[in-house]
C-alpha positions as a printed NumPy array, in Angstrom:
array([[-48.227,  69.975,  14.173],
       [-49.332,  72.969,  12.262],
       [-48.603,  73.393,   8.549],
       [-45.484,  75.461,   9.013],
       [-43.766,  73.076,  11.412],
       [-44.82 ,  70.091,   9.282],
       [-43.279,  71.611,   6.138],
       [-40.058,  72.509,   8.003],
       [-39.768,  69.027,   9.613],
       [-40.354,  67.316,   6.244],
       [-37.73 ,  69.528,   4.55 ],
       [-35.2  ,  68.826,   7.302],
       [-35.818,  65.116,   6.852],
       [-35.58 ,  65.264,   3.052],
       [-32.275,  67.155,   3.253],
       [-30.959,  64.843,   6.023],
       [-30.158,  67.946,   8.106],
       [-27.704,  67.857,  10.963],
       [-28.782,  71.18 ,  12.427],
       [-31.968,  73.239,  12.198],
       [-31.681,  76.934,  13.172],
       [-34.922,  78.606,  14.214],
       [-35.3  ,  82.338,  14.917],
       [-37.662,  83.938,  17.37 ],
       [-38.434,  87.65 ,  17.734],
       [-40.054,  87.62 ,  21.169],
       [-38.393,  87.214,  24.53 ],
       [-41.706,  85.891,  25.833],
       [-41.709,  83.235,  23.103],
       [-38.195,  82.286,  24.105],
       [-39.359,  81.672,  27.683],
       [-42.3  ,  79.416,  26.788],
       [-41.679,  78.185,  23.267],
       [-41.902,  74.564,  24.354],
       [-45.636,  74.96 ,  25.006],
       [-47.118,  75.529,  21.553],
       [-44.762,  77.318,  19.195],
       [-43.316,  76.083,  15.905],
       [-39.91 ,  75.843,  17.574],
       [-41.278,  73.661,  20.346],
       [-43.021,  71.36 ,  17.869],
       [-39.888,  71.059,  15.738],
       [-37.705,  70.066,  18.694],
       [-39.907,  67.037,  19.321],
       [-40.368,  66.08 ,  15.656],
       [-37.043,  66.421,  13.824],
       [-34.149,  63.968,  13.943],
       [-31.46 ,  66.619,  14.176],
       [-30.24 ,  69.287,  16.606],
       [-32.283,  72.469,  16.845],
       [-30.74 ,  75.866,  17.701],
       [-33.143,  78.625,  18.783],
       [-31.868,  82.167,  18.15 ],
       [-33.582,  85.228,  19.636],
       [-33.721,  88.068,  17.14 ],
       [-33.94 ,  91.561,  18.651]])
């Protein structure tokens, strides 16, 4: 994981989060975020639900 996703995942764990909301500003990123994005990394690393929101 990169530094950003590591910090977010650690914070979510420390706070015992139930839901993590992640914004994305690119439609292309929304289509392929599982491949290498922070959102994709978080989905596989956190122990809570992740909601991805596309921001226009």
